MIDRENTI-344980 format. One record per residue (C-alpha): residue in three letters; x, z, y; residue number from 1. Coordinates in Angstrom, 3 decimals, decimal comma, padded with zeros to 6 digits. Layout:
+-----+----------+----------+----------+-----+
|  aa |     east |       up |    north |   i |
+-----+----------+----------+----------+-----+
| ALA |        X |        Z |        Y | NUM |
...
+-----+----------+----------+----------+-----+
This chain:
+-----+----------+----------+----------+-----+
|  aa |     east |       up |    north |   i |
+-----+----------+----------+----------+-----+
| UNK | -014,881 | -026,890 |  030,722 |   1 |
| UNK | -014,654 | -026,985 |  026,952 |   2 |
| UNK | -012,357 | -029,511 |  025,281 |   3 |
| UNK | -014,227 | -032,392 |  023,636 |   4 |
| UNK | -013,481 | -033,061 |  019,973 |   5 |
| UNK | -011,744 | -036,398 |  019,412 |   6 |
| UNK | -010,430 | -035,564 |  015,949 |   7 |
| UNK | -012,693 | -038,199 |  014,367 |   8 |
| UNK | -010,579 | -040,807 |  016,140 |   9 |
| UNK | -007,276 | -039,382 |  014,882 |  10 |
| UNK | -007,373 | -041,443 |  011,721 |  11 |
| UNK | -003,958 | -042,743 |  010,625 |  12 |
| UNK | -005,022 | -046,379 |  010,835 |  13 |
| UNK | -006,257 | -045,905 |  014,423 |  14 |
| UNK | -003,157 | -043,993 |  015,506 |  15 |
| UNK | -000,862 | -046,655 |  014,039 |  16 |
| UNK | -002,852 | -049,286 |  015,936 |  17 |
| UNK | -002,871 | -047,436 |  019,279 |  18 |
| UNK |  000,534 | -045,750 |  019,545 |  19 |
| UNK |  003,995 | -047,343 |  019,508 |  20 |
| UNK |  006,343 | -044,338 |  019,870 |  21 |
| UNK |  009,852 | -045,144 |  021,052 |  22 |
| UNK |  012,596 | -042,552 |  020,833 |  23 |
| UNK |  014,650 | -044,211 |  023,551 |  24 |
| UNK |  016,442 | -041,848 |  025,869 |  25 |
| UNK |  018,601 | -042,970 |  028,794 |  26 |
| UNK |  020,243 | -040,483 |  031,132 |  27 |
| UNK |  018,379 | -040,097 |  034,426 |  28 |
| UNK |  019,775 | -042,235 |  037,259 |  29 |
| UNK |  021,025 | -040,745 |  040,502 |  30 |
| UNK |  018,186 | -039,210 |  042,483 |  31 |
| UNK |  016,003 | -038,570 |  039,418 |  32 |
| UNK |  015,669 | -035,335 |  037,449 |  33 |
| UNK |  014,483 | -034,839 |  033,866 |  34 |
| UNK |  012,017 | -032,062 |  033,079 |  35 |
| UNK |  010,491 | -030,821 |  029,830 |  36 |
| UNK |  006,975 | -029,391 |  029,974 |  37 |
| UNK |  005,694 | -027,259 |  027,097 |  38 |
| UNK |  002,260 | -028,306 |  025,844 |  39 |
| UNK |  002,140 | -025,880 |  022,941 |  40 |
| UNK |  004,553 | -023,649 |  021,045 |  41 |
| UNK |  007,648 | -025,632 |  020,015 |  42 |
| UNK |  006,332 | -028,883 |  021,547 |  43 |
| UNK |  007,587 | -030,135 |  024,915 |  44 |
| UNK |  007,009 | -033,432 |  026,701 |  45 |
| UNK |  009,841 | -035,282 |  028,420 |  46 |
| UNK |  009,199 | -036,245 |  032,041 |  47 |
| UNK |  011,279 | -037,786 |  034,805 |  48 |
| UNK |  010,942 | -037,013 |  038,507 |  49 |
| UNK |  011,999 | -039,774 |  040,911 |  50 |
| UNK |  012,275 | -038,086 |  044,287 |  51 |
| UNK |  011,759 | -039,610 |  047,718 |  52 |
| UNK |  011,680 | -036,352 |  049,678 |  53 |
| UNK |  010,344 | -032,816 |  049,517 |  54 |
| UNK |  007,789 | -033,653 |  052,219 |  55 |
| UNK |  006,377 | -036,702 |  050,385 |  56 |
| UNK |  003,188 | -036,770 |  048,304 |  57 |
| UNK |  003,749 | -037,230 |  044,564 |  58 |
| UNK |  002,179 | -039,393 |  041,892 |  59 |
| UNK |  001,912 | -037,888 |  038,416 |  60 |
| UNK |  002,097 | -041,037 |  036,283 |  61 |
| UNK |  001,153 | -041,701 |  032,643 |  62 |
| UNK |  002,562 | -044,951 |  031,240 |  63 |
| UNK |  001,351 | -047,459 |  028,651 |  64 |
| UNK |  001,520 | -047,118 |  024,874 |  65 |
| UNK |  004,741 | -049,092 |  024,376 |  66 |
| UNK |  006,732 | -047,555 |  027,233 |  67 |
| UNK |  008,924 | -044,511 |  027,862 |  68 |
| UNK |  009,903 | -042,763 |  031,081 |  69 |
| UNK |  013,269 | -044,523 |  031,376 |  70 |
| UNK |  011,458 | -047,872 |  031,655 |  71 |
| UNK |  010,520 | -046,686 |  035,143 |  72 |
| UNK |  014,114 | -046,282 |  036,327 |  73 |
| UNK |  013,899 | -049,718 |  037,985 |  74 |
| UNK |  010,231 | -049,392 |  039,021 |  75 |
| UNK |  010,304 | -045,953 |  040,643 |  76 |
| UNK |  012,282 | -047,161 |  043,708 |  77 |
| UNK |  009,272 | -049,326 |  044,600 |  78 |
| UNK |  007,134 | -046,170 |  044,771 |  79 |
| UNK |  009,861 | -044,285 |  046,633 |  80 |
| UNK |  009,921 | -047,160 |  049,147 |  81 |
| UNK |  006,259 | -046,380 |  049,866 |  82 |
| UNK |  007,222 | -042,794 |  050,720 |  83 |
| UNK |  006,024 | -041,370 |  047,386 |  84 |
| UNK |  007,660 | -039,245 |  044,736 |  85 |
| UNK |  006,990 | -040,461 |  041,183 |  86 |
| UNK |  006,792 | -038,095 |  038,198 |  87 |
| UNK |  006,460 | -040,027 |  034,918 |  88 |
| UNK |  005,363 | -038,253 |  031,729 |  89 |
| UNK |  005,853 | -039,370 |  028,126 |  90 |
| UNK |  003,575 | -038,621 |  025,151 |  91 |
| UNK |  004,392 | -036,678 |  022,017 |  92 |
| UNK |  006,899 | -038,594 |  019,935 |  93 |
| UNK |  007,999 | -040,765 |  022,863 |  94 |
| UNK |  011,448 | -040,609 |  024,472 |  95 |
| UNK |  012,845 | -037,102 |  024,092 |  96 |
| UNK |  009,421 | -035,517 |  023,505 |  97 |
| UNK |  008,668 | -033,558 |  020,373 |  98 |
| UNK |  005,741 | -033,950 |  017,981 |  99 |
| UNK |  003,602 | -036,922 |  017,004 | 100 |
| UNK |  000,977 | -038,545 |  019,225 | 101 |
| UNK | -002,740 | -038,428 |  018,487 | 102 |
| UNK | -005,731 | -039,195 |  020,691 | 103 |
| UNK | -006,683 | -035,525 |  020,598 | 104 |
| UNK | -003,333 | -034,259 |  021,820 | 105 |
| UNK | -003,015 | -037,073 |  024,365 | 106 |
| UNK | -006,158 | -035,644 |  025,966 | 107 |
| UNK | -005,299 | -031,961 |  025,496 | 108 |
| UNK | -001,694 | -032,338 |  026,702 | 109 |
| UNK | -002,793 | -033,729 |  030,061 | 110 |
| UNK | -003,781 | -030,320 |  031,439 | 111 |
| UNK | -000,520 | -028,461 |  030,689 | 112 |
| UNK |  001,464 | -031,444 |  031,981 | 113 |
| UNK | -000,499 | -031,291 |  035,232 | 114 |
| UNK | -000,105 | -027,534 |  035,633 | 115 |
| UNK |  003,579 | -027,758 |  034,724 | 116 |
| UNK |  004,139 | -030,424 |  037,358 | 117 |
| UNK |  002,144 | -028,469 |  039,923 | 118 |
| UNK |  004,377 | -025,457 |  039,212 | 119 |
| UNK |  007,530 | -027,541 |  039,683 | 120 |
| UNK |  006,293 | -028,694 |  043,087 | 121 |
| UNK |  005,495 | -025,126 |  044,117 | 122 |
| UNK |  008,722 | -023,633 |  042,779 | 123 |
| UNK |  010,940 | -026,269 |  044,387 | 124 |
| UNK |  009,017 | -026,363 |  047,692 | 125 |
| UNK |  007,706 | -029,920 |  047,507 | 126 |
| UNK |  004,616 | -031,164 |  049,290 | 127 |
| UNK |  001,650 | -029,973 |  047,250 | 128 |
| UNK | -000,336 | -033,204 |  047,517 | 129 |
| UNK | -000,683 | -034,917 |  044,133 | 130 |
| UNK | -002,152 | -038,236 |  043,094 | 131 |
| UNK | -002,699 | -038,903 |  039,394 | 132 |
| UNK | -002,155 | -042,384 |  037,980 | 133 |
| UNK | -002,552 | -043,850 |  034,509 | 134 |
| UNK | -001,639 | -047,296 |  033,225 | 135 |
| UNK | -003,480 | -048,668 |  030,173 | 136 |
| UNK | -003,360 | -045,881 |  027,527 | 137 |
| UNK | -002,297 | -043,553 |  030,337 | 138 |
| UNK | -005,758 | -043,871 |  031,860 | 139 |
| UNK | -006,884 | -041,341 |  029,220 | 140 |
| UNK | -004,577 | -038,656 |  030,622 | 141 |
| UNK | -005,179 | -039,535 |  034,270 | 142 |
| UNK | -008,971 | -039,439 |  033,983 | 143 |
| UNK | -008,787 | -036,171 |  032,030 | 144 |
| UNK | -006,813 | -034,546 |  034,854 | 145 |
| UNK | -009,153 | -035,907 |  037,524 | 146 |
| UNK | -012,090 | -034,585 |  035,497 | 147 |
| UNK | -010,646 | -031,076 |  035,220 | 148 |
| UNK | -008,570 | -030,645 |  038,387 | 149 |
| UNK | -010,235 | -032,776 |  041,039 | 150 |
| UNK | -010,162 | -029,895 |  043,503 | 151 |
| UNK | -006,369 | -029,925 |  043,249 | 152 |
| UNK | -005,574 | -033,635 |  043,580 | 153 |
| UNK | -005,777 | -036,137 |  046,410 | 154 |
| UNK | -006,918 | -039,090 |  044,344 | 155 |
| UNK | -007,017 | -041,000 |  041,052 | 156 |
| UNK | -005,350 | -044,371 |  040,411 | 157 |
| UNK | -006,076 | -046,390 |  037,255 | 158 |
| UNK | -004,131 | -049,535 |  036,417 | 159 |
| UNK | -005,351 | -051,729 |  033,540 | 160 |
| UNK | -007,485 | -048,893 |  032,194 | 161 |
| UNK | -010,439 | -048,975 |  029,840 | 162 |
| UNK | -013,968 | -047,599 |  029,826 | 163 |
| UNK | -015,195 | -047,846 |  026,211 | 164 |
| UNK | -012,553 | -047,072 |  023,600 | 165 |
| UNK | -014,262 | -048,333 |  020,448 | 166 |
| UNK | -015,340 | -051,563 |  022,130 | 167 |
| UNK | -011,734 | -052,043 |  023,171 | 168 |
| UNK | -010,538 | -051,521 |  019,594 | 169 |
| UNK | -012,984 | -054,168 |  018,426 | 170 |
| UNK | -011,830 | -056,560 |  021,147 | 171 |
| UNK | -008,243 | -056,096 |  019,938 | 172 |
| UNK | -009,227 | -056,921 |  016,365 | 173 |
| UNK | -009,497 | -053,434 |  014,885 | 174 |
| UNK | -012,600 | -053,176 |  012,617 | 175 |
| UNK | -013,993 | -050,089 |  014,352 | 176 |
| UNK | -017,666 | -050,783 |  013,737 | 177 |
| UNK | -017,088 | -051,765 |  010,108 | 178 |
| UNK | -015,362 | -048,405 |  009,552 | 179 |
| UNK | -018,292 | -046,547 |  011,099 | 180 |
| UNK | -016,383 | -045,321 |  014,131 | 181 |
| UNK | -018,789 | -044,462 |  016,925 | 182 |
| UNK | -018,046 | -044,940 |  020,613 | 183 |
| UNK | -017,981 | -041,439 |  022,073 | 184 |
| UNK | -016,981 | -042,828 |  025,473 | 185 |
| UNK | -013,512 | -041,611 |  024,545 | 186 |
| UNK | -012,858 | -040,435 |  027,013 | 187 |
| UNK | -012,898 | -042,327 |  030,288 | 188 |
| UNK | -016,357 | -043,596 |  031,211 | 189 |
| UNK | -018,247 | -040,373 |  030,607 | 190 |
| UNK | -015,710 | -038,350 |  032,592 | 191 |
| UNK | -015,292 | -040,673 |  035,555 | 192 |
| UNK | -019,025 | -040,348 |  036,193 | 193 |
| UNK | -018,282 | -036,814 |  037,430 | 194 |
| UNK | -015,072 | -037,578 |  039,350 | 195 |
| UNK | -015,676 | -037,601 |  043,102 | 196 |
| UNK | -012,080 | -037,709 |  044,404 | 197 |
| UNK | -010,983 | -041,000 |  045,999 | 198 |
| UNK | -010,369 | -043,528 |  043,237 | 199 |
| UNK | -008,375 | -046,771 |  043,137 | 200 |
| UNK | -008,723 | -049,141 |  040,185 | 201 |
| UNK | -006,303 | -052,052 |  039,764 | 202 |
| UNK | -006,752 | -054,675 |  037,050 | 203 |
| UNK | -005,462 | -058,113 |  036,162 | 204 |
| UNK | -007,916 | -060,983 |  036,400 | 205 |
| UNK | -006,617 | -062,520 |  033,151 | 206 |
| UNK | -005,875 | -059,343 |  031,172 | 207 |
| UNK | -006,236 | -060,343 |  027,520 | 208 |
| UNK | -005,570 | -056,866 |  026,102 | 209 |
| UNK | -007,933 | -054,816 |  028,270 | 210 |
| UNK | -010,371 | -057,270 |  029,903 | 211 |
| UNK | -011,110 | -056,838 |  033,618 | 212 |
| UNK | -014,680 | -055,911 |  032,733 | 213 |
| UNK | -013,309 | -052,543 |  031,580 | 214 |
| UNK | -011,885 | -051,837 |  035,023 | 215 |
| UNK | -015,106 | -053,025 |  036,625 | 216 |
| UNK | -017,112 | -050,672 |  034,378 | 217 |
| UNK | -014,917 | -047,744 |  035,456 | 218 |
| UNK | -015,415 | -048,734 |  039,088 | 219 |
| UNK | -019,204 | -048,902 |  038,710 | 220 |
| UNK | -019,264 | -045,607 |  036,810 | 221 |
| UNK | -017,071 | -043,685 |  039,247 | 222 |
| UNK | -018,881 | -041,021 |  041,254 | 223 |
| UNK | -016,344 | -041,249 |  044,097 | 224 |
| UNK | -017,649 | -042,003 |  047,571 | 225 |
| UNK | -014,292 | -043,611 |  048,378 | 226 |
| UNK | -013,601 | -046,003 |  045,515 | 227 |
| UNK | -011,703 | -049,263 |  045,555 | 228 |
| UNK | -011,374 | -052,069 |  043,014 | 229 |
| UNK | -008,433 | -054,472 |  043,264 | 230 |
| UNK | -008,339 | -057,443 |  040,899 | 231 |
| UNK | -004,951 | -059,184 |  040,817 | 232 |
| UNK | -005,513 | -062,975 |  040,537 | 233 |
| UNK | -004,089 | -064,672 |  037,427 | 234 |
| UNK | -002,402 | -061,438 |  036,255 | 235 |
| UNK | -002,320 | -060,438 |  032,588 | 236 |
| UNK | -001,821 | -056,946 |  031,152 | 237 |
| UNK |  001,962 | -056,746 |  031,306 | 238 |
| UNK |  002,787 | -058,860 |  034,349 | 239 |
| UNK |  000,266 | -057,370 |  036,765 | 240 |
| UNK |  002,800 | -055,372 |  038,767 | 241 |
| UNK |  005,191 | -058,279 |  039,177 | 242 |
| UNK |  002,785 | -061,202 |  039,554 | 243 |
| UNK |  000,725 | -059,323 |  042,121 | 244 |
| UNK |  003,522 | -057,154 |  043,492 | 245 |
| UNK |  002,588 | -057,394 |  047,172 | 246 |
| UNK | -001,135 | -056,785 |  046,587 | 247 |
| UNK | -000,482 | -054,085 |  043,969 | 248 |
| UNK |  001,799 | -051,937 |  046,112 | 249 |
| UNK | -000,119 | -052,570 |  049,328 | 250 |
| UNK | -003,220 | -051,176 |  047,618 | 251 |
| UNK | -001,331 | -048,063 |  046,498 | 252 |
| UNK |  000,288 | -047,579 |  049,913 | 253 |
| UNK | -003,015 | -047,857 |  051,786 | 254 |
| UNK | -004,791 | -045,619 |  049,290 | 255 |
| UNK | -002,113 | -042,907 |  049,383 | 256 |
| UNK | -001,706 | -043,016 |  053,158 | 257 |
| UNK | -005,299 | -041,877 |  053,594 | 258 |
| UNK | -004,270 | -038,468 |  052,222 | 259 |
| UNK | -000,638 | -038,248 |  053,281 | 260 |
| UNK |  001,014 | -034,914 |  054,005 | 261 |
| UNK |  001,837 | -036,022 |  057,550 | 262 |
| UNK | -001,813 | -036,717 |  058,322 | 263 |
| UNK | -002,960 | -033,384 |  056,924 | 264 |
| UNK | -000,075 | -031,555 |  058,494 | 265 |
| UNK |  000,914 | -029,299 |  055,617 | 266 |
| UNK |  003,284 | -029,280 |  052,711 | 267 |
+-----+----------+----------+----------+-----+
């Protein structure tokens, strides 16, 4: 598959509106391991692997635009409690990563991050079963991987993701239409129409940043035969995990258990 051209969206005013790079770096806690994955010459992305066990399935996770991997030091144990490893990836310019983030390289970096993680699992004899998950901005990377590597993943999870990028910019107050920026379905809705792997979409009922209609549009557009939409009552964009904690993690546990290593009998 050829790489779509998103350079028209890499305008400085858009990038300043979308990305909030933080250079925070906190040493990995006990049980977690930091990795750096090269995405091009002299540019590596910082990632953190929170391990439950070598026989557990893993989630490759892409976080929101104002977060870094160390923010998940207190969240990862909730995934480990479900029997899942969690591998969280930063973006360029975030945490200890090199470079500067753009929409183009957010999309293009997803593939080498996936292959780098897949190689880590193989080299260190982990279960080969991978789920890909993206929160908010991270839905770009997660959908890109599902689009390109769906034969190599167990499923796709989107939390608070979006379908139409330019419409979202307009909703957030950015004058996209006035600047002549066209909606190229960048890049989620067009791609998810070809994704047939099991798909779970979680969204807050009262999300004021990315309205629940965006998650519903992704759900309707998904080509997956097994697709699930979970709307968390009363939840906004940044409290969805905590306000709907029981529902949120039950949905992930039930979704992941359908493709667990124990059920398939291999690692």
